[in-house]
C-alpha positions in Angstrom: 65.7 90.6 83.2 66.4 86.9 83.0 66.2 84.5 80.0 66.1 80.7 80.7 67.3 78.4 77.9 66.3 74.7 77.9 67.8 72.3 75.4 69.3 68.8 75.9 71.9 69.5 73.2 74.8 71.5 74.7 75.9 72.7 71.3 72.6 74.4 70.8 72.8 76.0 74.2 76.3 77.3 73.3 75.0 78.9 70.1 72.1 80.6 71.8 74.2 81.9 74.7 76.7 83.4 72.3 74.0 85.2 70.3 72.4 86.5 73.4 75.7 87.8 74.8 76.6 89.6 71.6 73.1 91.2 71.5 73.6 92.5 75.1 71.4 89.9 76.9 73.9 88.9 79.5 71.5 87.7 82.2 70.6 84.2 81.1 70.7 80.6 82.5 70.9 77.3 80.6 69.5 73.9 81.5 69.9 70.6 79.7 66.5 69.2 80.7 63.0 70.3 81.8 63.5 68.6 85.1 66.5 70.9 85.8 64.4 73.9 84.8 61.7 73.0 87.3 64.2 72.3 90.0 65.5 75.9 89.5 61.9 77.4 89.4 60.9 75.4 92.5 63.7 76.7 94.6 63.5 78.1 98.2 61.8 81.3 97.0 59.8 80.2 93.9 57.7 83.4 93.6 60.8 85.6 93.8 62.5 83.4 91.2 59.4 83.5 88.9 59.3 87.4 89.1 62.9 87.5 87.8 62.3 85.3 84.7 61.1 87.2 81.6 61.3 84.6 78.8 62.0 80.8 78.4 63.6 79.5 75.2 62.8 75.8 75.1 63.5 72.9 72.8 60.5 70.7 71.9 62.2 67.4 71.5 63.9 66.4 74.9 64.1 63.1 76.8 62.0 62.4 79.9 59.9 65.6 79.7 59.6 67.2 76.3 59.1 70.9 75.8 55.3 70.6 75.2 54.7 68.8 78.4 57.0 71.2 80.3 55.0 74.1 78.9 51.7 72.5 80.0 53.1 72.2 83.5 54.1 75.9 83.5 50.6 76.8 82.5 49.2 75.0 85.5 51.2 77.0 88.0 49.7 80.5 88.7 53.1 82.1 89.4 54.7 80.7 86.2 51.9 80.7 83.6 52.6 84.3 82.5 56.2 83.7 81.5 56.4 83.6 77.7 57.7 80.4 76.2 59.4 80.5 72.8 59.9 77.1 71.4 63.2 76.4 69.6 62.8 73.3 67.3 64.2 71.5 64.3 60.9 69.9 63.6 59.2 70.7 60.4 56.0 69.0 61.6 53.4 71.7 61.5 51.0 69.6 63.7 53.7 69.4 66.4 54.3 73.2 66.3 50.5 73.8 66.6 50.4 71.4 69.6 53.2 73.3 71.2 51.4 76.7 70.8 48.2 75.1 72.0 50.0 74.0 75.1 50.7 77.6 76.0 53.7 78.6 73.9 53.9 82.2 72.8 56.0 81.7 69.7 58.4 79.3 68.0 61.8 79.5 66.3 63.2 77.0 63.7 66.7 75.6 63.8 69.3 76.4 62.6 68.9 79.6 64.6 69.3 82.9 62.8 70.4 85.8 64.9 68.0 88.4 63.5 65.0 86.0 63.9 66.0 85.0 67.4 66.3 88.6 68.6 63.0 89.6 66.9 61.1 86.8 68.6 62.8 87.7 71.8 61.7 91.3 71.6 58.1 90.3 71.0 58.1 87.9 74.0 59.7 90.6 76.2 57.1 93.1 75.2 54.4 90.6 76.0 55.9 89.9 79.4 56.2 93.6 80.1 52.5 94.2 79.3 51.4 91.2 81.4 53.4 92.4 84.3 52.0 95.9 83.9 48.4 94.7 83.8 49.0 92.4 86.8 50.3 95.3 88.9 47.3 97.4 87.8 44.9 94.6 88.8 46.6 94.3 92.2 46.4 98.0 92.7 42.7 98.0 91.8 42.1 95.0 94.0 43.7 96.8 96.9 41.8 100.0 96.3 38.5 98.0 96.1 39.4 96.2 99.3 40.0 99.6 101.0 36.8 101.0 99.6 34.8 98.0 100.8 36.2 98.5 104.3 35.2 102.2 104.2 31.7 101.3 102.9 31.2 98.6 105.5 32.3 101.1 108.3 29.3 103.3 107.3 26.9 100.5 108.3 25.3 100.6 111.7 25.9 98.3 114.6 23.0 96.2 115.9 20.8 97.6 118.6 19.9 95.3 121.5 17.8 97.3 123.9 15.3 95.9 126.5 12.4 96.8 124.3 13.9 97.2 120.9 16.1 95.1 118.5 17.4 96.5 115.2 19.6 94.2 113.2 20.6 93.9 109.5 22.2 91.3 107.2 24.0 92.4 104.2 25.2 90.3 101.3 26.7 92.3 98.4 26.8 90.7 94.9 30.2 92.3 94.4 32.9 93.8 96.6 31.3 97.2 96.4 27.5 97.4 96.4 24.6 99.8 96.1 22.6 98.8 99.2 22.9 100.7 102.4 21.4 100.6 105.9 21.8 103.0 108.7 20.1 103.9 112.0 20.6 106.6 114.6 19.3 107.1 118.1 17.4 110.4 118.4 16.5 110.3 122.1 15.9 107.8 124.8 12.9 106.3 123.1 13.3 107.1 119.4 15.4 105.8 116.6 15.6 106.7 112.9 16.4 104.0 110.4 16.8 103.6 106.6 17.3 100.9 104.0 18.1 102.1 100.5 19.0 100.4 97.2 21.0 102.6 94.8 20.5 102.1 91.1 23.3 100.0 89.4 26.2 98.1 90.8 29.9 98.5 91.4 32.2 101.4 92.1 30.0 104.3 90.8 26.9 103.2 92.8 28.9 102.6 96.0 30.5 106.0 95.7 27.1 107.7 95.3 26.0 105.5 98.3 28.8 106.9 100.5 27.9 110.4 99.4 24.3 109.9 100.3 25.3 108.4 103.6 27.0 111.6 104.6 24.0 113.7 103.5 21.7 111.3 105.4 23.6 111.7 108.7 23.4 115.5 108.5 19.7 115.4 107.6 18.8 113.2 110.5 20.8 115.4 112.9 19.0 118.4 111.7 15.5 117.0 111.7 14.7 113.2 111.7 11.1 113.6 110.5 10.6 111.3 107.4 9.3 114.1 105.2 12.2 116.3 105.9 14.9 113.6 105.4 13.5 112.2 102.2 13.1 115.7 100.8 16.7 116.5 101.7 18.0 113.3 100.1 16.0 114.1 97.0 17.4 117.6 96.8 21.0 116.3 97.0 20.4 113.5 94.5 18.9 116.0 92.1 21.9 118.3 92.6 24.3 115.4 91.9 22.4 114.4 88.7 22.5 118.1 87.6 26.3 117.8 87.4 26.2 114.3 86.1 24.3 114.3 82.8 25.5 110.9 81.5 24.2 108.5 84.2 21.4 109.9 86.3 21.3 108.2 89.7 18.4 107.4 91.9 17.6 105.0 94.8 14.6 103.4 96.4 14.3 103.5 100.2 12.2 103.0 103.3 13.0 105.6 105.9 11.3 105.5 109.3 11.3 106.6 112.8 10.3 104.3 115.7 9.1 105.7 119.0 9.0 103.0 121.7 7.3 105.4 124.2 4.5 106.4 121.9 4.6 102.9 120.3 4.4 104.1 116.7 6.3 104.1 113.4 6.3 106.9 111.0 7.7 106.1 107.5 8.0 106.9 103.9 8.5 104.2 101.3 10.1 105.8 98.2 9.7 103.2 95.5 11.1 100.4 97.7 9.7 96.9 97.8 6.9 96.5 100.3 8.0 95.9 103.9 5.8 93.7 106.2 5.0 94.2 109.9 3.3 92.0 112.4 1.4 94.2 114.8 0.6 92.9 118.3 1.0 89.4 117.2 -2.2 89.2 115.0 -2.4 92.0 112.5 -0.2 92.3 109.3 0.6 95.8 108.1 2.2 96.5 104.7 4.6 99.4 104.2 3.9 100.0 100.6 5.5 102.5 98.3 3.8 105.9 98.7 6.1 108.1 96.6 8.6 107.8 93.7 12.3 106.8 94.0 14.6 109.4 95.4 16.4 111.4 92.6 13.8 110.8 89.9 12.4 114.3 89.9 13.5 117.7 91.2 10.6 117.8 93.6 9.3 114.7 95.5 5.8 114.4 97.0 6.1 113.0 100.5 3.3 111.2 102.2 4.2 110.2 105.7 2.4 107.2 107.1 2.0 106.0 110.7 1.6 102.6 112.2 0.7 102.1 115.9 1.2 99.1 118.0 0.2 98.2 121.5 2.2 95.3 122.8 4.7 94.2 120.0 6.0 94.9 116.6 8.0 92.8 114.2 9.1 94.5 111.0 10.9 93.0 108.0 12.5 95.3 105.4 14.2 93.8 102.3 15.8 95.0 99.1 14.7 93.6 95.8 17.7 91.3 95.7 16.0 89.3 98.5 12.7 89.1 96.6 14.5 87.9 93.4 16.4 85.2 95.3 13.1 84.0 96.8 11.3 84.1 93.4 14.0 82.0 91.8 12.7 79.0 93.8 9.1 79.5 92.6 8.0 81.3 95.7 6.3 84.7 95.4 8.7 87.0 97.3 6.0 89.3 98.7 3.6 86.6 99.8 6.5 84.5 101.2 7.7 87.5 103.3 4.2 88.4 104.4 3.7 84.9 105.7 7.2 84.8 107.2 6.7 87.9 109.3 3.8 86.3 111.2 6.3 84.0 113.0 8.4 85.5 115.8 12.1 85.5 114.7 14.4 84.1 117.4 17.0 86.7 116.4 20.0 86.8 118.8 23.6 88.2 118.5 24.6 84.9 116.8 21.8 84.7 114.2 21.5 86.8 111.1 18.1 87.9 109.6 19.3 86.8 106.2 19.7 83.3 107.5 16.2 83.3 108.9 14.7 84.3 105.5 16.8 82.7 102.8 18.3 79.2 102.3 22.0 78.8 101.5 21.1 78.0 97.9 19.0 81.2 97.6 21.8 83.3 99.0 24.3 81.7 96.5 22.0 82.1 93.6 21.4 85.9 94.1 22.7 88.1 91.3 21.9 91.4 93.1 22.8 92.8 96.5 20.7 91.4 99.3 19.9 93.3 102.5 17.4 92.6 105.3 16.6 94.8 108.3 14.7 93.2 111.2 13.1 95.5 113.8 11.4 94.0 116.9 9.8 96.2 119.5 7.9 95.3 122.7 
């Protein structure tokens, strides 16, 4: 623990030093000006020095840079702004004291200095510093854990597919570090892939954890049987089981799950309460993959109604979460109609381009308050 004392009057410094020494506060440094204080704080290792300072006792009336201006400067420096500043002053001007506190001061002490009052103010300032340091460490810990969780969640997302007759690529823009959107695909055999886009209810840590749980269930279900009716039923069973043990916040998600077979040139899908997806078939026909059952996890039993889309020469499919629709609607465009029109144009999607960039403007991406995810599938 270190206490810094700033006063242009050396007699005042002597008095405060003696009082601190007698009270057991031996680790302190004195400065006769604010400039000397900043020279010390801006040393070769300013962040290390700042961590060692617990309280600053500072006079208000000083030449060149007074205590109030010095306090303002401290507040402008992120590594110094949390150090409590207790003003020591002989001024009886209430307006000046208020100005000092408004500048960022924690407390004030009137001269002549009384030992009991000095130590009481000091104890309050030290408690405040301890609490700020504790909260800062907790925030750093949470930030690090969120960063690790984000990396784990991102690792669950699938890599793009660039085959001769099939492209599957996704863009993902979470509203927060952790999100409730998920996409995944898996190759079943030489000609067949299974793919899903889902949007978990809610935001943040809880939704992302449920997402990661469902991701594990999804992988097992696809390995067992990739048929849409089986996979959606399995996901619903596990979501219902999760909600059975979690009575406070029932979770559910919307999703489009599909299989695409490039040999038989068909898609089989189930849309469980998800926004309508749009497909351009053979360059001239638009197909809508509308919701044909409820969201997954709503009810113990889910009625599945698998649909099939056939294509002859080409297919372009665009699947979006509701965050994309909301971002489009903010700019007075009807999301569904806009995407329906957009899918009629062949997307020049390469390894360098992102589907999200082909659909949304930079302003729309920045304005989004929800997670945004787009899957683009092109088959020939």
